KESE-511483 format. One line per field, with one value per residue: x, y, z of N, C-alpha, C in turn; residue number from 1. Coordinates in pm, 1 decimal. Example, Ala and Ser with C-alpha at 12.3 -4.5 7.8 and 13.67 -1.06 7.14 Angstrom:
% KESE-511483
nX <- c(1319.0:1285.0)
nY <- c(-569.0:-225.0)
nZ <- c(780.0:708.0)
caX <- c(1230.0:1367.0)
caY <- c(-450.0:-106.0)
caZ <- c(780.0:714.0)
cX <- c(1320.0:1290.0)
cY <- c(-330.0:3.0)
cZ <- c(780.0:787.0)
num <- c(1:2)
END
This chain:
% KESE-511483
nX <- c(-901.2:-1108.5:-1204.7:-1285.2:-1546.7:-1539.9:-1624.5:-1524.3:-1358.6:-1186.3:-979.2:-715.0:-497.5:-376.4:-421.3:-645.7:-827.9:-846.9:-957.1:-1204.7:-1313.4:-1330.6:-1423.4:-1552.9:-1874.1:-1978.4:-2214.3:-2172.3:-2203.0:-2077.9:-1961.4:-1690.0:-1569.8:-1727.5:-1650.6:-1380.2:-1403.2:-1526.6:-1324.6:-1128.9:-1267.7:-1301.7:-1038.1:-996.7:-1131.7:-1106.0:-888.3:-750.9:-911.1:-744.2:-496.9:-552.1:-611.8:-358.7:-225.4:-357.0:-286.0:-96.4:-257.9:-414.8:-228.4:-149.0:-384.3:-452.0:-551.2:-796.0:-957.4:-1218.3:-1283.5:-1037.9:-935.3:-1114.0:-1018.5:-786.2:-540.5:-351.0:-85.3:-107.6:-212.0:3.3:191.5:62.1:68.1:332.9:364.5:463.1:347.0:76.4:-195.0:-109.5:-292.8:-402.3:-664.4:-822.0:-724.8:-798.4:-1073.0:-1121.8:-1081.3:-1283.4:-1496.9:-1482.6:-1560.3:-1823.3:-1921.2:-1925.5:-2119.7:-2344.3:-2362.3:-2431.3:-2682.9:-2831.7:-2769.2:-2596.0:-2365.8:-2408.9:-2681.6:-2797.0:-2699.0:-2779.8:-3050.3:-3133.9:-3160.4:-3346.9:-3230.4:-3122.9:-2932.8:-2950.9:-3047.3:-2905.2:-2943.1:-2699.0:-2566.5:-2336.6:-2023.0:-2041.2:-2298.4:-2307.7:-2388.2:-2249.4:-2353.9:-2662.3:-3012.0:-3051.0:-2787.7:-2737.7:-2922.4:-2828.6:-2572.8:-2636.0:-2765.2:-2556.9:-2374.6:-2524.6:-2503.8:-2247.3:-2039.4:-1761.1:-1623.8:-1797.3:-1942.1:-2190.6:-2083.8:-1867.7:-2014.5:-2175.4:-1979.0:-1896.9:-2131.5:-2131.1:-1891.7:-1947.0:-2157.4:-2417.5:-2538.5:-2570.0:-2362.1:-2235.2:-2164.5:-2396.5:-2292.7:-2086.7:-1920.7:-1970.3:-2213.8:-2454.7)
nY <- c(4092.6:3964.7:3641.8:3511.8:3292.2:3030.1:2826.5:2494.0:2370.5:2560.0:2628.0:2555.0:2719.4:3058.8:3113.1:2954.9:3057.8:3325.5:3291.9:3176.0:3384.6:3601.2:3522.8:3259.7:3146.5:3397.7:3563.1:3542.7:3715.6:3789.9:3720.2:3674.6:3602.4:3382.6:3206.2:3174.1:3035.6:2806.1:2695.5:2648.4:2471.1:2260.2:2168.8:2093.9:1857.3:1545.2:1619.7:1814.8:2114.4:2295.1:2249.9:2353.6:2622.3:2708.4:2709.6:2893.2:3156.7:3080.6:2935.3:3147.1:3304.1:3114.8:3063.6:3301.1:3506.3:3395.8:3455.8:3379.3:3414.9:3420.8:3172.4:2998.6:3001.0:2855.6:2637.5:2350.7:2438.2:2605.5:2418.5:2242.4:2413.9:2459.1:2197.4:2176.7:2342.5:2361.7:2490.6:2457.5:2214.8:1951.5:1808.3:1660.9:1599.9:1763.6:2014.0:2025.8:2006.3:2247.8:2427.4:2347.0:2397.8:2673.7:2744.0:2644.3:2803.2:3059.0:3011.3:2970.8:3226.8:3366.7:3260.4:3319.4:3576.8:3623.9:3419.2:3419.8:3490.9:3260.2:3051.8:3136.7:3130.0:2882.7:2895.3:3084.3:3331.1:3404.0:3325.8:2995.4:2926.7:2721.4:2526.1:2464.8:2285.3:2150.0:2061.2:1803.1:1792.6:1905.0:1851.6:1653.4:1653.9:1761.6:1731.5:1957.3:2027.1:1799.9:1838.3:2079.7:1998.8:1799.9:1957.0:2131.2:1946.3:1860.7:2086.7:2078.3:2104.7:1982.6:1767.1:1839.9:1716.4:1631.6:1670.1:1845.5:2061.1:2120.4:2209.8:2432.3:2583.4:2635.6:2783.8:3008.8:3123.4:3043.0:2866.7:2885.3:2755.0:2798.8:2711.9:2728.1:2873.1:3017.3:3321.6:3429.0:3342.9:3498.2)
nZ <- c(15580.8:15338.5:15232.4:14924.6:14845.9:14626.3:14336.3:14375.9:14183.5:14076.2:14244.9:14213.4:14128.3:14061.6:13787.0:13721.7:13915.2:13831.5:13574.8:13646.2:13807.2:13631.4:13379.1:13336.7:13300.1:13256.9:13060.7:12713.2:12422.0:12198.0:11877.4:11805.3:12049.3:12116.9:11915.5:11982.8:12231.0:12133.0:11974.3:12173.9:12343.4:12165.5:12133.8:12394.2:12431.6:12573.0:12720.3:12995.6:13108.9:13223.8:13099.6:12846.7:12908.1:12997.3:12757.8:12610.7:12510.8:12323.5:12145.8:12058.2:11914.9:11721.2:11579.0:11439.7:11619.4:11676.0:11459.9:11282.8:11015.2:10884.4:10967.9:10844.3:10589.8:10589.5:10456.7:10339.6:10391.8:10621.0:10798.6:10819.9:10939.2:11186.0:11284.3:11348.7:11560.5:11875.2:12086.0:12096.9:12105.5:11916.9:11730.6:11454.0:11366.4:11530.1:11459.3:11187.0:11225.2:11354.2:11146.6:10962.6:11131.4:11148.9:10890.8:10894.9:11099.8:10983.4:10791.3:10955.0:11062.8:10830.6:10783.2:11018.9:11092.2:11303.9:11489.0:11758.0:11783.7:11679.7:11859.4:12114.0:12086.2:12163.1:12437.1:12477.6:12472.5:12715.3:13016.3:13157.6:13477.1:13694.3:13990.2:14170.9:14422.7:14510.0:14355.9:14251.0:14165.1:13917.8:13585.5:13313.6:13066.2:12914.0:12821.7:12658.3:12577.7:12430.7:12222.5:12102.5:12025.5:11837.2:11643.7:11567.1:11457.8:11240.5:11092.2:11005.8:11190.1:11383.1:11642.4:11843.8:12049.4:12298.2:12559.3:12514.8:12416.8:12638.7:12816.7:12674.0:12691.1:12965.2:12993.9:12839.2:12965.2:12906.9:13065.7:13416.9:13629.1:13867.8:14201.6:14477.2:14699.2:14593.2:14522.4:14273.1:14198.7:14193.6)
caX <- c(-907.3:-1213.1:-1172.6:-1398.9:-1582.8:-1549.5:-1646.2:-1404.9:-1271.4:-1094.1:-885.3:-582.9:-397.0:-426.2:-471.6:-782.5:-910.5:-869.7:-1052.5:-1333.7:-1363.3:-1346.8:-1479.0:-1639.2:-2012.9:-2026.1:-2279.6:-2096.1:-2288.1:-1988.4:-1924.2:-1546.0:-1542.8:-1793.7:-1564.8:-1262.4:-1437.8:-1553.8:-1192.3:-1065.5:-1340.9:-1270.5:-906.4:-1001.4:-1191.0:-1013.9:-778.8:-800.2:-929.9:-625.0:-397.6:-592.0:-594.1:-215.6:-180.2:-453.7:-217.6:-35.3:-367.2:-454.6:-128.8:-149.1:-508.6:-481.5:-635.7:-927.8:-1034.0:-1280.0:-1279.6:-904.9:-922.7:-1194.8:-941.0:-663.6:-515.8:-248.8:31.5:-137.8:-226.5:139.4:249.5:-0.4:115.5:470.2:361.6:467.7:274.4:-64.2:-216.9:-86.9:-381.3:-445.8:-810.2:-877.2:-686.2:-886.9:-1208.6:-1128.7:-1095.9:-1419.4:-1589.7:-1481.7:-1644.0:-1962.4:-1952.8:-1959.8:-2249.1:-2447.0:-2376.3:-2503.9:-2822.1:-2900.0:-2725.0:-2478.8:-2361.5:-2468.1:-2827.7:-2827.1:-2671.4:-2859.2:-3190.4:-3160.2:-3194.5:-3435.6:-3151.1:-3072.3:-2873.1:-3029.8:-2997.9:-2910.1:-2925.0:-2589.9:-2528.4:-2196.8:-1969.8:-2087.1:-2431.5:-2294.7:-2393.9:-2154.5:-2438.0:-2804.5:-3088.9:-3028.5:-2655.9:-2757.1:-2994.0:-2738.7:-2468.8:-2695.2:-2789.6:-2426.9:-2321.5:-2604.8:-2455.4:-2110.2:-1939.5:-1697.3:-1575.8:-1897.2:-2027.0:-2271.0:-1998.5:-1797.4:-2112.8:-2214.8:-1867.0:-1905.3:-2244.7:-2086.9:-1788.6:-2002.9:-2267.1:-2551.0:-2589.1:-2499.6:-2332.8:-2162.1:-2229.8:-2479.6:-2220.4:-1981.8:-1945.8:-2014.8:-2346.8:-2552.9)
caY <- c(4049.1:3864.6:3538.0:3480.3:3151.6:3001.3:2687.7:2420.0:2331.8:2666.1:2665.2:2498.3:2826.4:3190.0:3106.2:2903.2:3152.6:3441.5:3249.8:3161.1:3512.6:3702.1:3475.3:3141.1:3168.7:3529.0:3551.3:3590.9:3734.4:3834.6:3607.8:3647.0:3531.9:3251.9:3120.6:3141.6:2928.7:2685.0:2640.1:2597.6:2351.5:2153.1:2114.3:2039.8:1722.1:1440.5:1678.1:1900.2:2255.1:2364.4:2238.3:2446.6:2759.2:2739.0:2727.9:2981.6:3260.1:3013.3:2910.0:3276.8:3338.8:3012.8:3071.4:3438.0:3574.4:3331.0:3520.0:3266.8:3441.4:3375.6:3028.3:2930.3:2999.5:2777.1:2526.7:2255.1:2509.2:2646.7:2295.4:2194.7:2506.3:2429.3:2065.8:2194.6:2440.0:2292.7:2569.3:2417.8:2069.8:1918.3:1698.2:1691.4:1596.2:1882.3:2128.6:2026.2:2034.1:2391.7:2494.0:2321.8:2467.3:2815.4:2751.1:2625.0:2920.1:3166.0:2975.1:2998.5:3372.8:3407.6:3218.6:3376.2:3713.2:3608.5:3291.0:3446.8:3482.4:3117.8:2966.9:3181.8:3096.2:2757.7:2925.7:3200.4:3453.3:3435.3:3210.0:2901.0:2930.6:2591.8:2533.8:2372.5:2290.7:2107.2:2033.8:1672.7:1811.4:1960.3:1745.4:1658.9:1682.4:1777.6:1717.1:2074.0:2016.2:1695.6:1900.4:2174.6:1917.4:1736.6:2060.5:2176.1:1840.6:1866.6:2204.4:2054.5:2121.6:1859.2:1770.0:1915.4:1624.5:1694.4:1711.6:1965.6:2168.6:2164.5:2289.2:2560.8:2654.7:2684.1:2885.9:3129.3:3172.6:2999.1:2807.5:2930.6:2638.3:2832.4:2653.6:2829.1:2960.7:3087.5:3465.4:3463.7:3283.1:3600.8)
caZ <- c(15442.0:15318.5:15136.5:14838.6:14829.2:14483.0:14295.2:14418.8:14072.2:14032.4:14351.0:14186.4:14125.7:14019.9:13649.3:13731.2:13990.7:13745.7:13471.3:13713.9:13855.9:13527.3:13252.6:13337.0:13335.6:13215.1:12930.2:12598.3:12303.8:12091.5:11791.1:11812.7:12174.8:12107.5:11833.2:12062.6:12323.6:12055.3:11940.6:12295.2:12388.0:12069.7:12169.0:12529.2:12430.5:12615.1:12798.4:13104.1:13072.8:13271.9:12992.4:12740.6:12958.1:12999.6:12620.3:12543.3:12432.3:12208.2:12051.8:12002.9:11812.2:11614.7:11501.4:11396.6:11719.0:11665.6:11352.7:11210.8:10870.6:10839.2:10993.2:10742.5:10464.5:10605.7:10363.5:10383.8:10444.7:10758.2:10878.0:10845.8:11036.8:11314.4:11330.0:11398.8:11670.4:12005.0:12183.8:12098.4:12099.7:11776.0:11692.4:11318.0:11354.3:11595.7:11376.8:11069.7:11274.4:11381.2:11016.4:10912.1:11221.5:11109.6:10770.2:10939.6:11181.5:10888.6:10730.4:11056.1:11065.3:10710.3:10796.8:11135.5:11119.2:11390.9:11558.5:11888.4:11771.7:11661.6:11975.8:12228.6:12062.0:12234.9:12577.4:12479.2:12480.3:12849.8:13083.5:13237.0:13614.9:13761.5:14134.8:14200.1:14563.7:14517.0:14222.5:14202.1:14106.4:13783.2:13485.5:13202.1:12949.8:12942.8:12697.6:12573.2:12513.1:12328.2:12109.9:12036.5:11962.6:11718.5:11543.5:11517.1:11370.9:11117.6:11019.5:10962.1:11296.3:11428.7:11781.0:11920.4:12122.8:12402.1:12671.2:12468.4:12407.0:12773.0:12868.3:12602.7:12750.5:13096.4:12976.5:12776.8:13046.6:12864.4:13189.1:13536.2:13712.0:13990.0:14318.7:14543.6:14790.9:14518.7:14514.4:14137.7:14174.8:14157.5)
cX <- c(-1015.3:-1170.6:-1297.9:-1421.6:-1606.7:-1590.4:-1515.0:-1307.5:-1164.1:-986.1:-744.3:-472.8:-459.3:-479.7:-617.7:-875.2:-944.1:-971.7:-1193.3:-1394.2:-1399.4:-1412.1:-1585.4:-1779.7:-2065.5:-2091.8:-2199.4:-2189.5:-2206.8:-1940.7:-1776.1:-1512.6:-1608.3:-1710.4:-1439.6:-1292.2:-1468.5:-1422.2:-1129.5:-1135.1:-1315.6:-1137.9:-906.1:-1054.1:-1084.3:-897.0:-837.6:-814.5:-807.9:-515.0:-426.2:-571.2:-447.1:-163.1:-265.7:-387.3:-150.1:-140.9:-408.0:-359.3:-138.8:-270.6:-550.3:-579.1:-780.1:-1018.2:-1090.6:-1281.7:-1147.0:-892.6:-999.4:-1119.6:-814.0:-660.2:-404.4:-126.9:9.3:-153.1:-88.1:208.5:193.8:47.9:257.9:477.3:351.4:389.0:126.7:-74.2:-208.9:-163.7:-441.1:-596.1:-874.7:-843.2:-778.6:-1031.0:-1224.9:-1149.1:-1236.9:-1524.3:-1594.8:-1568.9:-1791.6:-2010.5:-1999.0:-2095.4:-2364.7:-2470.0:-2459.7:-2652.4:-2897.2:-2864.7:-2604.5:-2483.1:-2427.8:-2620.6:-2871.2:-2814.7:-2758.5:-3008.1:-3230.0:-3201.0:-3289.7:-3361.0:-3097.1:-3019.2:-2977.4:-2966.7:-3015.2:-2887.3:-2824.8:-2548.1:-2381.3:-2152.1:-2017.3:-2228.2:-2425.0:-2296.0:-2283.0:-2227.6:-2580.3:-2881.4:-3068.2:-2891.8:-2658.7:-2819.3:-2903.7:-2629.6:-2519.4:-2715.6:-2658.1:-2366.3:-2393.6:-2556.3:-2308.0:-2002.3:-1887.2:-1642.4:-1668.9:-1996.1:-2095.4:-2187.3:-1922.5:-1894.2:-2157.5:-2104.2:-1866.4:-2018.3:-2207.0:-1989.9:-1846.8:-2129.9:-2406.8:-2620.5:-2506.7:-2483.4:-2240.7:-2238.5:-2295.3:-2404.5:-2103.3:-2017.9:-1997.7:-2156.1:-2448.7:-2487.2)
cY <- c(3942.2:3765.3:3505.6:3330.3:3130.2:2856.7:2612.2:2389.8:2434.9:2698.9:2608.1:2604.3:2955.6:3190.4:3060.9:3000.9:3274.9:3408.4:3239.5:3297.6:3609.8:3653.8:3367.0:3175.9:3307.5:3514.7:3619.3:3596.5:3776.9:3715.0:3573.7:3564.1:3393.3:3155.7:3080.1:3025.8:2797.9:2616.4:2575.7:2471.7:2233.2:2087.1:2051.5:1897.2:1617.4:1490.2:1761.8:2043.7:2336.4:2363.3:2340.2:2591.3:2800.6:2768.9:2829.2:3089.4:3200.7:2982.2:3039.2:3318.2:3242.8:3024.4:3216.5:3509.8:3522.4:3402.6:3410.4:3289.4:3394.0:3224.3:2948.2:2916.7:2912.9:2661.0:2439.0:2324.1:2548.9:2525.3:2243.3:2282.6:2478.4:2296.3:2073.6:2283.6:2368.3:2367.5:2534.8:2265.6:2031.8:1792.6:1734.7:1693.2:1720.3:2009.7:2138.6:2055.7:2183.6:2469.1:2471.3:2387.2:2616.9:2836.4:2740.1:2744.9:3035.7:3137.0:3001.4:3149.5:3421.6:3374.8:3294.5:3522.5:3719.0:3468.2:3305.1:3432.3:3336.1:3041.1:3006.2:3156.6:2970.8:2781.6:3044.6:3331.1:3488.5:3307.3:3123.8:2899.3:2793.4:2612.8:2427.5:2389.7:2252.8:2063.0:1900.1:1680.6:1861.3:1846.1:1761.5:1694.2:1703.4:1749.8:1836.9:2068.0:1906.2:1755.6:1996.0:2099.7:1856.1:1839.4:2112.1:2073.0:1840.5:1982.3:2193.5:2074.9:1984.4:1879.0:1854.1:1819.1:1696.5:1742.9:1839.7:2084.0:2214.1:2249.2:2427.8:2646.3:2711.9:2801.1:3017.3:3177.4:3137.1:2925.4:2864.4:2809.8:2671.7:2772.1:2764.9:2920.4:3034.1:3236.0:3507.7:3416.3:3386.3:3720.1)
cZ <- c(15428.0:15209.7:15056.1:14837.4:14680.1:14461.7:14318.8:14304.3:14039.6:14135.0:14332.8:14192.3:14073.6:13877.1:13649.0:13803.4:13904.5:13635.3:13530.9:13747.1:13744.1:13397.7:13266.2:13383.7:13303.5:13077.9:12818.8:12478.0:12181.4:12008.7:11798.7:11936.6:12174.6:12023.3:11911.0:12158.2:12250.4:12016.6:12063.9:12346.0:12294.8:12106.2:12307.1:12532.3:12463.8:12699.2:12912.0:13053.7:13115.4:13164.7:12882.3:12785.8:12958.2:12859.6:12542.9:12457.4:12309.2:12101.6:11981.9:11890.3:11693.3:11523.3:11474.3:11489.0:11715.9:11563.8:11262.8:11060.2:10812.6:10853.5:10888.4:10609.6:10473.0:10507.5:10421.1:10447.1:10590.7:10849.6:10916.7:10950.3:11176.3:11371.0:11385.4:11522.2:11805.2:12112.9:12194.5:12107.8:11952.4:11736.9:11556.4:11300.9:11415.8:11517.5:11255.4:11109.2:11301.0:11250.8:10961.4:11001.4:11189.4:10986.2:10809.1:11020.4:11091.9:10823.8:10827.3:11065.5:10946.7:10722.3:10905.6:11164.5:11211.2:11451.4:11694.9:11884.5:11759.5:11793.2:12095.4:12210.0:12140.8:12380.9:12588.2:12499.5:12616.8:12916.6:13156.6:13376.2:13678.6:13910.8:14177.2:14346.0:14582.5:14377.7:14165.7:14142.6:13962.1:13682.0:13381.3:13072.7:12999.6:12813.0:12603.2:12505.0:12406.8:12202.1:12031.1:11961.4:11832.0:11607.1:11484.1:11421.4:11236.3:11028.8:10980.2:11066.7:11340.1:11570.3:11867.9:11984.8:12237.3:12520.8:12636.6:12466.5:12545.4:12835.9:12803.3:12661.4:12887.3:13080.8:12927.1:12847.2:12997.9:12978.6:13304.1:13627.3:13829.1:14108.0:14399.7:14639.7:14723.8:14506.7:14377.5:14108.6:14127.5:14092.5)
num <- c(1:2:3:4:5:6:7:8:9:10:11:12:13:14:15:16:17:18:19:20:21:22:23:24:25:26:27:28:29:30:31:32:33:34:35:36:37:38:39:40:41:42:43:44:45:46:47:48:49:50:51:52:53:54:55:56:57:58:59:60:61:62:63:64:65:66:67:68:69:70:71:72:73:74:75:76:77:78:79:80:81:82:83:84:85:86:87:88:89:90:91:92:93:94:95:96:97:98:99:100:101:102:103:104:105:106:107:108:109:110:111:112:113:114:115:116:117:118:119:120:121:122:123:124:125:126:127:128:129:130:131:132:133:134:135:136:137:138:139:140:141:142:143:144:145:146:147:148:149:150:151:152:153:154:155:156:157:158:159:160:161:162:163:164:165:166:167:168:169:170:171:172:173:174:175:176:177:178:179:180:181:182:183:184:185:186)
END
């Protein structure tokens, strides 16, 4: 039996290993999936990604399968329902930010044709290949994540600081931060 070498951060348990092996760092060009990761990264701010992954299915149910068209229409009734949902992170600011981000997401789609086209324009449409030797080499932010964060904020997005955006870039494969000996590197 061969043992796969993985990025050290994912060796906590099978949930993390499965996420690493099947999602993290895979280029995502689908608007629905990009919105899902934006929601999850928004809620992750200040918390561990593991906490968010464990609650991912609950978030999916609570936010209409991450349907940004529906989320953009949420009003006080839906906010109140979300604030009572023990299955998600009940942070009013993050809930309201998710709704306003859905509205901004639709506006970006209208302007660029898709959110994917907009966000991937920052990398020329393909992943940035970083040469990560060990996990301590992975940055929390980069000048590019600073630039994207600033542009998103200008467009009305909230909870999209540079650290959140860099994590989003990693999750959606805009950057390849798998360590060099990780089986997913290439």
